[in-house]
C-alpha positions in Angstrom: 75.8 111.5 83.4 78.4 113.2 81.1 80.0 110.8 78.7 83.7 110.1 79.2 86.0 111.6 76.6 87.4 109.4 73.9 90.7 107.9 75.1 93.8 109.4 73.7 95.6 106.9 71.5 99.3 107.0 71.2 101.5 105.1 68.8 103.0 101.9 70.3 106.5 102.1 71.8 109.2 99.9 70.5 110.1 97.0 72.7 113.1 97.8 74.8 116.1 95.5 74.5 117.9 94.4 77.6 120.7 96.8 78.1 124.0 96.1 79.7 125.5 98.8 82.0 127.3 101.6 80.2 130.2 103.6 81.6 129.5 107.1 82.7 130.6 110.0 80.5 134.2 110.9 81.0 133.3 114.4 82.3 131.4 112.8 85.1 128.1 114.5 84.1 124.8 112.6 83.6 123.9 111.8 80.0 120.9 114.0 80.0 119.6 112.6 76.6 116.1 111.1 76.2 115.7 107.7 77.8 114.4 104.7 75.9 110.8 103.8 76.5 110.0 100.6 78.4 107.3 98.0 77.9 106.1 95.8 80.7 103.3 93.5 79.3 100.6 95.8 77.9 102.1 98.8 79.8 104.0 101.3 77.6 106.1 103.4 79.9 107.5 106.4 78.1 109.3 107.8 81.1 110.5 104.9 83.3 110.1 106.4 86.8 108.0 104.9 89.6 106.5 106.5 92.7 107.3 103.9 95.4 104.5 102.9 97.8 104.9 104.7 101.2 102.4 104.0 104.0 100.5 107.1 105.0 102.0 109.0 102.1 101.1 107.7 98.7 97.3 107.9 98.9 95.3 109.1 95.9 95.8 112.8 96.6 99.6 112.6 96.7 99.8 110.3 93.7 97.8 112.7 91.7 100.0 115.6 92.6 103.2 113.7 91.7 101.7 112.5 88.4 100.5 115.8 87.4 103.9 117.4 88.1 105.5 114.7 86.0 103.1 115.2 83.1 103.8 119.0 83.0 107.4 118.2 82.0 106.5 115.7 79.2 107.2 116.6 75.5 104.1 117.8 73.8 103.7 114.6 71.8 103.4 112.5 75.0 101.2 114.8 77.0 97.7 113.4 77.5 94.7 115.6 76.7 92.4 114.2 79.4 92.4 112.5 82.7 92.2 108.7 83.1 93.5 105.8 81.0 95.4 106.5 77.8 95.0 103.7 75.3 97.8 103.0 72.9 97.3 102.2 69.2 97.9 98.5 69.9 95.4 98.4 72.8 97.9 98.7 75.6 97.9 101.3 78.4 100.3 104.3 78.3 102.1 105.6 81.4 103.6 108.7 79.8 105.1 110.1 83.0 105.7 106.7 84.8 103.9 104.6 87.3 102.4 105.8 90.6 101.8 103.0 93.1 99.3 102.8 95.9 100.2 102.4 99.5 101.1 98.7 100.2 98.1 96.5 101.3 98.2 93.1 102.8 96.8 90.2 100.9 95.0 88.8 104.0 93.2 92.1 104.7 92.1 92.3 101.0 90.8 88.7 101.0 89.0 89.3 104.2 87.4 92.4 102.6 88.7 94.8 105.2 87.0 98.1 104.6 90.1 100.3 104.9 92.0 98.0 102.5 89.2 98.0 100.0 89.2 101.8 100.1 93.0 101.8 99.4 92.7 99.7 96.3 89.9 101.7 94.8 92.3 103.9 93.0 91.9 107.5 91.7 89.8 107.4 88.5 92.1 110.0 87.0 95.1 107.6 87.1 96.6 106.4 83.8 97.6 103.0 85.1 96.2 101.5 88.4 99.3 100.1 90.1 98.7 98.3 93.4 101.4 96.9 95.7 100.6 93.7 97.7 102.4 92.2 100.7 101.7 88.6 101.5 103.4 85.5 102.9 101.1 82.7 101.9 100.9 81.6 98.3 97.1 80.7 98.4 96.2 84.1 100.1 98.4 86.0 97.6 96.7 84.2 94.7 93.3 85.0 96.1 94.1 88.7 96.5 95.5 88.9 93.0 92.4 87.2 91.7 90.2 89.8 93.4 92.1 92.7 91.9 92.1 91.3 88.4 88.6 89.8 88.4 87.0 92.9 89.9 88.9 95.2 87.5 90.7 97.1 90.3 94.3 97.0 88.9 96.2 97.2 85.7 99.6 96.3 87.4 100.3 94.5 90.6 103.7 94.7 92.5 104.7 92.2 95.2 106.7 93.6 98.1 109.6 91.6 99.5 111.6 94.5 100.8 110.0 95.6 104.1 112.8 95.8 106.8 110.5 96.6 109.7 111.4 94.3 112.7 107.9 93.3 113.5 107.6 91.9 110.0 111.0 90.3 109.6 111.0 88.7 113.0 108.1 86.6 111.7 109.8 85.8 108.4 108.0 88.4 106.2 109.3 91.3 104.2 113.0 91.4 103.4 113.5 88.2 105.4 111.2 86.1 103.1 113.4 85.8 100.0 115.9 83.8 102.1 113.3 80.9 101.9 113.6 80.2 98.2 110.8 77.7 98.0 108.3 80.0 99.6 109.4 82.9 97.4 109.0 80.8 94.3 105.6 79.5 95.4 104.3 83.1 96.0 105.6 84.4 92.7 104.1 81.5 90.7 100.8 81.7 92.6 100.5 85.5 91.8 101.4 85.2 88.1 99.1 82.2 87.6 96.2 83.8 89.5 96.5 86.9 87.3 96.6 85.0 84.1 93.7 82.8 85.1 91.5 85.8 86.2 92.3 87.6 82.9 91.1 84.6 80.9 88.1 83.8 83.1 86.8 87.4 83.2 87.7 88.2 79.6 89.9 91.2 80.7 91.0 93.2 77.7 94.6 93.2 78.8 96.9 91.1 80.9 97.8 92.4 84.4 101.6 92.1 84.8 103.1 91.1 88.1 106.3 92.8 89.2 108.5 92.4 92.3 110.2 94.9 94.7 113.0 93.6 96.8 116.2 94.5 98.7 119.8 93.2 98.4 119.2 90.7 101.2 119.1 90.4 104.9 122.7 91.6 105.4 126.0 91.4 103.5 126.5 87.7 104.4 123.0 86.7 103.3 122.3 88.2 99.9 119.1 87.1 98.2 118.5 89.4 95.2 120.2 87.4 92.5 118.5 84.2 93.5 115.2 86.1 93.7 115.7 87.5 90.2 116.3 84.0 88.8 113.2 82.7 90.6 111.2 85.6 89.3 112.2 85.1 85.7 111.2 81.4 85.9 107.9 82.2 87.6 106.8 84.7 84.9 107.3 87.9 86.8 107.5 90.9 84.4 110.0 93.3 86.0 112.1 93.8 89.2 112.7 96.8 91.4 115.8 96.7 93.7 116.2 98.9 96.7 120.0 98.8 96.8 120.3 98.3 100.6 120.0 95.3 102.8 117.5 94.9 105.6 120.3 95.5 108.0 121.0 98.9 106.4 117.3 99.8 106.8 117.4 103.3 105.2 120.8 104.3 106.5 124.0 104.9 104.6 124.4 105.0 100.8 122.4 102.9 98.4 124.8 100.5 96.6 124.1 101.4 92.9 126.8 98.9 91.8 124.6 96.1 93.0 121.8 97.4 90.7 124.3 97.1 87.8 125.1 93.6 89.0 121.4 92.7 88.9 120.9 94.1 85.5 123.9 92.1 84.2 122.4 88.9 85.7 118.8 89.1 84.4 116.9 89.7 81.1 114.0 91.2 83.1 113.6 95.0 83.2 115.2 96.4 86.3 114.2 99.5 88.2 116.8 100.9 90.6 115.8 102.3 94.0 117.8 104.3 96.5 119.1 107.9 96.9 117.4 109.4 93.9 116.9 113.0 95.2 116.8 114.9 91.9 116.3 114.5 88.1 120.1 114.4 87.7 120.3 111.6 90.2 117.8 109.6 88.2 119.7 110.0 85.0 123.0 109.2 86.8 121.5 106.0 88.1 120.5 105.0 84.6 123.9 105.8 83.3 125.9 104.1 86.0 124.0 100.9 86.4 122.4 100.3 83.0 119.0 99.8 84.7 115.8 100.4 82.8 114.1 102.8 85.2 114.2 104.3 88.7 112.0 104.1 91.8 111.6 107.2 94.0 110.5 107.0 97.6 111.6 109.4 100.3 113.1 111.9 97.9 109.6 113.1 96.9 108.2 113.7 100.4 107.2 117.3 100.4 108.5 117.6 96.8 105.9 116.2 94.4 107.5 118.5 91.8 110.5 116.1 91.9 108.7 114.2 89.2 108.8 117.2 86.9 112.6 117.3 87.5 112.9 113.6 86.7 110.7 113.6 83.6 112.6 116.7 82.3 115.9 115.1 82.9 114.9 111.7 81.4 113.7 113.5 78.2 117.0 115.4 77.9 115.6 118.8 79.0 117.5 121.3 81.1 114.4 122.6 83.0 114.4 121.8 86.7 111.7 122.6 89.4 113.0 125.2 91.8 109.9 126.6 93.5 110.0 129.7 95.6 108.0 129.8 98.9 104.8 131.2 97.3 104.8 128.3 94.8 105.2 125.8 97.8 102.4 127.5 99.7 100.1 127.0 96.6 101.0 123.3 96.5 100.3 122.9 100.2 96.9 124.4 99.8 96.2 122.3 96.8 97.3 119.1 98.6 95.1 120.0 101.5 92.0 120.4 99.3 92.7 117.1 97.5 93.0 115.3 100.9 89.8 117.0 102.2 88.0 115.8 99.1 89.4 112.3 99.4 89.2 111.7 103.2 86.9 114.4 104.5 88.1 117.8 105.8 89.0 116.9 109.3 90.9 113.7 108.5 92.4 115.2 105.3 93.9 118.2 107.0 95.3 116.1 109.8 96.9 113.9 107.2 98.5 116.9 105.6 100.3 117.8 108.8 103.0 115.2 108.3 103.8 116.7 104.9 104.1 120.3 106.0 107.6 119.9 107.6 108.8 118.2 104.4 107.3 120.9 102.2 109.0 123.7 104.2 112.4 122.0 104.5 115.1 124.6 103.9 112.7 127.6 103.7 113.3 130.2 106.4 109.8 130.3 107.8 110.6 130.0 111.5 109.7 127.7 114.2 106.5 129.6 115.3 105.0 129.1 111.8 105.9 125.5 111.7 104.4 124.8 115.1 101.2 126.5 114.2 100.9 124.7 110.9 101.2 121.2 112.4 98.2 122.0 114.6 95.7 123.1 112.0 92.5 121.1 111.8 90.6 122.8 108.9 91.2 124.3 105.6 90.4 127.7 106.9 92.9 127.3 109.7 95.5 126.1 107.2 94.9 129.1 104.9 95.1 131.5 107.8 98.2 130.0 109.3 99.9 130.1 105.9 98.9 133.8 105.4 100.3 134.8 108.8 103.5 132.9 108.0 103.9 134.7 104.7 103.2 138.2 106.1 106.2 137.9 108.4 108.6 137.2 105.6 110.2 139.3 102.8 108.3 140.0 99.6 110.1 137.2 97.8 111.5 134.0 99.4 113.4 132.2 96.7 114.2 128.5 96.4 116.8 127.8 99.1 119.0 125.5 97.0 120.5 122.4 98.6 118.9 123.1 101.9 115.5 122.1 100.4 116.9 119.0 98.6 118.7 115.8 99.4 117.9 113.2 102.1 114.7 113.5 104.0 112.3 111.3 105.9 113.5 108.2 107.9 117.1 107.2 107.8 118.5 106.3 111.2 121.3 103.8 111.6 122.0 100.2 110.5 120.3 97.7 112.8 120.6 94.0 113.3 117.6 92.4 111.5 115.1 90.6 113.8 114.5 87.1 112.4 112.8 84.0 113.6 115.0 81.6 115.6 116.9 79.4 113.2 115.7 81.3 110.1 119.1 81.4 108.5 119.9 77.7 109.1 118.3 76.7 105.8 117.2 78.5 102.7 114.1 76.3 102.7 110.9 76.5 104.8 110.5 74.3 107.8 107.3 73.4 109.7 108.1 75.8 112.5 108.6 78.6 110.0 105.2 78.0 108.5 103.5 78.5 111.8 105.2 81.9 112.3 104.3 83.2 108.9 100.6 83.0 109.7 101.1 86.1 111.8 103.4 88.0 109.5 100.9 90.0 107.5 100.7 93.4 109.3 99.7 96.8 108.0 103.2 98.3 107.8 105.2 100.3 105.4 106.8 98.8 102.3 110.6 98.6 101.8 
């Protein structure tokens, strides 16, 4: 067996001070200067961007594509020379181009050793930082799941999801509904932090495994939860917060309320990541400027656009370069993605998984409905290559980047919808006995928020 290369060692990053929101430049343009690095426990994040967990999307193959694009845009001094963990001079872990989080897994499935869940948390060995997002509603089960990830050396960072707006979750008190019950929220956060700390000590882990939290503004405008949740998180020992600046009622519709990210940053000393409507590198820098937040989280904006992370990394380090791929470059990425998925999942399953990405990849490019229809029916790498070749042969010699038609909103959006909640859920911000019975059924394999 070939020996692993010596880990790259980078100088430690300075600790980032809690910043207050700064006004945007008077010309209305994003700052465009290099961002300050961010430290979360032993994690040294030179470019504070996070790939959000998305069910059925952020598997190891897609995470690798996104990370590699991000790393191509790093300044030379930050660019790693090998795959896998990058150890800093003080023994921490470097995340040069940000964090790339797994699909969300439920704590109950992990504790029960569900085979699919165990496969999801066995992360890509090439990753710099193994970031895993958990969803759970029972403090003891959350603690047990965290203990497994830390004791079995499966994670370097664990994120807790309290943002899922899916009705089948919120109607049982889970997801974005859960922070309304402050006592339950506090119990889960404390259990997770304590379980991580205990497992680190017991198993003599080299580094602590920080716990972070992802949440929404609240259930609706009349039932905000994010400021109380931030206070509880700080007291519980949580290391950072991510705020999707929409309520559960908004779902993914309308505009994200960046002003509320600024409000959160003003209210807490914890690092804050903003989430919502980051479609470009310039959007990412604008969010930092307008809200004072410490980093950004990207979800739907990178669907079919893993090169968005090159855009964001360039923008955050003050560079003018932006990723504007022509159709031939997009075709090359589709082929690469297909081969990564085939290696990860097997050819049949991997190519089928790729189908959902193809429409996102080709958004805005004038390839025609016939080609799109053929591509979403391919079932092997050979069929994929042949369909892409036929598509390309019908088009002009050069098909340039189509501009705004290939950018902006994509994926699910829809309309605001009344949140589905358990009967009487809003009557009290504390958990009752009837609520506890409902929560036992709340852990479902669904998308994060």
